[in-house]
C-alpha positions as CSV (number, residue, x, y, z in Angstrom):
1,X,-0.1,0.1,0.1
2,X,1.3,3.4,-0.8
3,X,1.6,5.9,1.9
4,X,0.7,9.6,1.8
5,X,3.6,11.9,1.7
6,X,3.8,15.0,4.0
7,X,6.6,17.5,5.0
8,X,6.4,18.4,8.6
9,X,7.8,21.6,10.5
10,X,9.8,20.1,13.3
11,X,11.1,23.3,14.7
12,X,10.6,23.2,18.4
13,X,8.6,20.1,18.3
14,X,9.2,17.3,20.9
15,X,10.6,14.2,19.1
16,X,11.8,11.1,21.0
17,X,14.4,8.7,20.1
18,X,14.3,5.3,22.0
19,X,17.6,3.9,22.0
20,X,21.3,5.0,22.0
21,X,23.2,3.1,19.4
22,X,24.6,4.2,16.0
23,X,21.3,3.9,14.4
24,X,19.7,6.1,17.1
25,X,22.5,8.7,16.7
26,X,21.9,9.0,12.9
27,X,18.1,9.6,13.8
28,X,19.1,12.2,16.3
29,X,21.4,13.9,13.8
30,X,18.6,14.1,11.2
31,X,16.2,15.6,13.7
32,X,18.5,18.2,14.9
33,X,19.2,19.3,11.2
34,X,15.4,20.1,11.2
35,X,15.6,22.0,14.5
36,X,13.4,19.5,16.5
37,X,13.4,19.3,20.2
38,X,15.1,15.9,20.8
39,X,14.8,13.6,23.6
40,X,16.8,10.4,24.0
41,X,15.6,7.5,26.1
42,X,18.2,4.8,26.6
43,X,20.5,3.6,29.4
44,X,23.6,4.0,27.6
45,X,24.3,6.2,24.5
46,X,27.2,6.8,22.0
47,X,29.9,9.2,22.7
48,X,28.5,11.7,20.3
49,X,25.0,11.7,21.9
50,X,26.6,12.1,25.1
51,X,28.3,15.2,24.0
52,X,25.2,16.6,22.5
53,X,23.4,16.0,25.8
54,X,26.3,17.3,27.7
55,X,26.0,20.5,25.7
56,X,22.3,20.8,26.2
57,X,21.5,20.3,22.6
58,X,19.4,17.2,23.5
59,X,17.8,15.7,26.5
60,X,19.0,12.4,27.8
61,X,16.8,10.0,30.0
62,X,19.1,7.5,31.1
63,X,16.8,4.7,31.8
64,X,15.3,1.6,30.0
65,X,12.1,2.5,28.3
66,X,10.6,-0.5,30.2
67,X,12.1,0.2,33.3
68,X,8.9,1.7,34.7
69,X,5.8,1.1,32.5
70,X,3.8,3.8,34.4
71,X,6.2,6.4,33.4
72,X,5.7,5.7,29.7
73,X,2.8,7.9,29.3
74,X,4.9,10.6,30.7
75,X,7.7,10.2,28.5
76,X,5.5,10.3,25.4
77,X,3.4,13.3,26.5
78,X,3.7,16.0,23.8
79,X,5.5,14.1,21.2
80,X,4.9,14.6,17.6
81,X,7.2,11.8,16.4
82,X,8.8,8.8,18.1
83,X,11.6,6.5,16.6
84,X,12.3,3.0,18.3
85,X,16.0,2.2,17.5
86,X,16.8,-0.3,20.0
87,X,18.1,-3.8,19.4
88,X,15.3,-5.4,21.4
89,X,12.1,-6.2,19.4
90,X,10.0,-6.6,22.6
91,X,11.1,-3.0,23.5
92,X,10.3,-1.9,19.9
93,X,6.8,-3.3,19.9
94,X,6.0,-1.7,23.3
95,X,6.9,1.5,22.1
96,X,4.7,1.1,18.9
97,X,1.7,-0.1,20.9
98,X,2.3,2.7,23.3
99,X,2.5,5.4,20.6
100,X,-0.3,3.9,18.5
101,X,-2.7,3.7,21.6
102,X,-2.1,7.4,22.1
103,X,-2.3,8.5,18.3
104,X,1.6,9.1,18.1
105,X,3.2,8.7,15.0
106,X,5.9,6.1,15.5
107,X,8.9,4.6,13.3
108,X,10.4,1.3,14.3
109,X,13.7,1.1,12.6
110,X,13.8,-1.9,10.0
111,X,10.3,-3.2,11.2
112,X,7.7,-2.0,8.9
113,X,4.7,-3.9,10.5
114,X,5.4,-1.7,13.5
115,X,5.6,1.7,11.9
116,X,2.8,4.4,11.4
117,X,5.2,6.4,9.2
118,X,8.5,5.7,7.1
119,X,11.2,8.1,6.9
120,X,12.0,8.7,3.1
121,X,15.6,9.1,1.8
122,X,16.5,12.8,1.5
123,X,18.2,14.8,-1.2
124,X,18.6,18.3,0.3
125,X,19.9,21.5,-1.5
126,X,19.3,24.3,1.0
127,X,15.4,24.6,1.0
128,X,14.8,22.3,-1.9
129,X,14.2,18.9,-0.3
130,X,13.4,15.9,-2.5
131,X,12.1,12.8,-0.6
132,X,12.1,9.3,-2.0
133,X,10.0,6.4,-0.6
134,X,9.2,3.0,-1.5
135,X,6.6,2.9,1.3
136,X,8.9,0.7,3.3
137,X,9.1,-2.1,0.4
138,X,12.8,-1.4,-0.4
139,X,14.8,1.2,1.6
140,X,17.8,0.1,-0.3
141,X,16.2,1.3,-3.4
142,X,15.4,4.7,-2.0
143,X,18.9,5.1,-1.0
144,X,20.1,4.1,-4.6
145,X,17.8,6.7,-6.1
146,X,19.0,9.1,-3.6
147,X,22.7,8.8,-4.5
148,X,21.6,9.1,-8.2
149,X,19.8,12.4,-7.5
150,X,22.6,13.6,-5.4
151,X,25.0,13.2,-8.3
152,X,22.7,15.0,-10.8
153,X,21.6,18.0,-8.7
154,X,24.2,20.4,-7.8
155,X,23.9,23.2,-5.2
156,X,22.8,25.4,-7.9
157,X,19.2,23.8,-7.8
158,X,18.9,25.1,-4.0
159,X,20.0,28.5,-5.2
160,X,17.4,28.5,-8.0
161,X,14.7,27.6,-5.4
162,X,15.9,30.5,-3.2
163,X,15.8,33.0,-6.3
164,X,12.2,31.9,-6.9
165,X,11.3,32.4,-3.5
166,X,12.8,36.0,-3.5
167,X,10.7,36.9,-6.5
168,X,7.5,35.4,-5.5
169,X,5.9,38.3,-3.9
170,X,6.8,40.3,-7.4
171,X,5.2,37.7,-9.4
172,X,2.1,37.6,-7.4
173,X,2.0,41.4,-7.4
174,X,2.4,41.5,-11.2
175,X,0.0,38.7,-12.4
176,X,-3.3,38.2,-10.8
177,X,-4.1,34.9,-12.8
178,X,-2.2,31.7,-11.5
179,X,-1.8,30.7,-14.9
180,X,0.3,34.0,-15.9
181,X,2.4,33.3,-12.9
182,X,3.0,29.9,-13.9
183,X,4.3,31.0,-17.1
184,X,6.5,33.6,-15.5
185,X,8.2,30.8,-13.3
186,X,8.6,28.7,-16.3
187,X,10.4,31.4,-18.4
188,X,12.9,31.6,-15.5
189,X,13.1,27.6,-15.2
190,X,13.5,27.2,-18.9
191,X,16.2,30.0,-19.2
192,X,20.1,29.9,-18.7
193,X,19.5,31.2,-15.0
194,X,20.5,27.4,-13.7
195,X,23.7,27.5,-15.8
196,X,24.6,31.0,-14.5
197,X,24.4,29.8,-11.1
198,X,26.5,26.6,-11.7
199,X,29.0,29.0,-13.1
200,X,29.1,30.8,-9.5
201,X,27.5,34.0,-11.5
202,X,24.9,34.4,-8.5
203,X,24.0,38.0,-9.2
204,X,23.7,37.8,-13.1
205,X,21.4,34.7,-12.2
206,X,19.2,37.0,-10.1
207,X,19.2,39.9,-12.6
208,X,18.2,37.3,-15.5
209,X,15.6,35.8,-13.3
210,X,14.1,39.2,-12.4
211,X,14.1,40.5,-16.1
212,X,11.9,37.4,-17.3
213,X,9.1,38.1,-14.8
């Protein structure tokens, strides 16, 4: 079954990672890139996670998720997303069940049956984000496609998205009809603006894009 794609604003939102190993570390790093408020629950964590906790970048609860079942409700309180990344399937199953009973989105690493959402492979060029998902069927294929897209799409694509964002209000002011606005954007996209950006001619690219509105 295909899954509905969605982009979430995680800034300042509470996200839990259950587990303290290398997989959990990667989940934490990605969440921090998107400015989430991260809480790690695990008796032991990697050196990098320990440094992040010591600096106050993340919160670390040094307990087992199952240490006191009565506390699980409090730990999950206010969480937008929960990641279960332990090597104990019984713990992961409990995390999944607790989250689903509370209507909290949960991802259990390498166990699609216990997930209510999947994390896509991501290609990011500044504010341009391309996500790739096989709905949990083949993470390897998603990673393979990500590598191919990373090779094909240079940083100039993110710069182009930034230019279009800068010009958006001008386009909206000039054209009331949505179709005319689309044509203005297409003139820019089909021009040599992207080439100019790839050559490092940022100001020339901006001037050219502006002239095509």
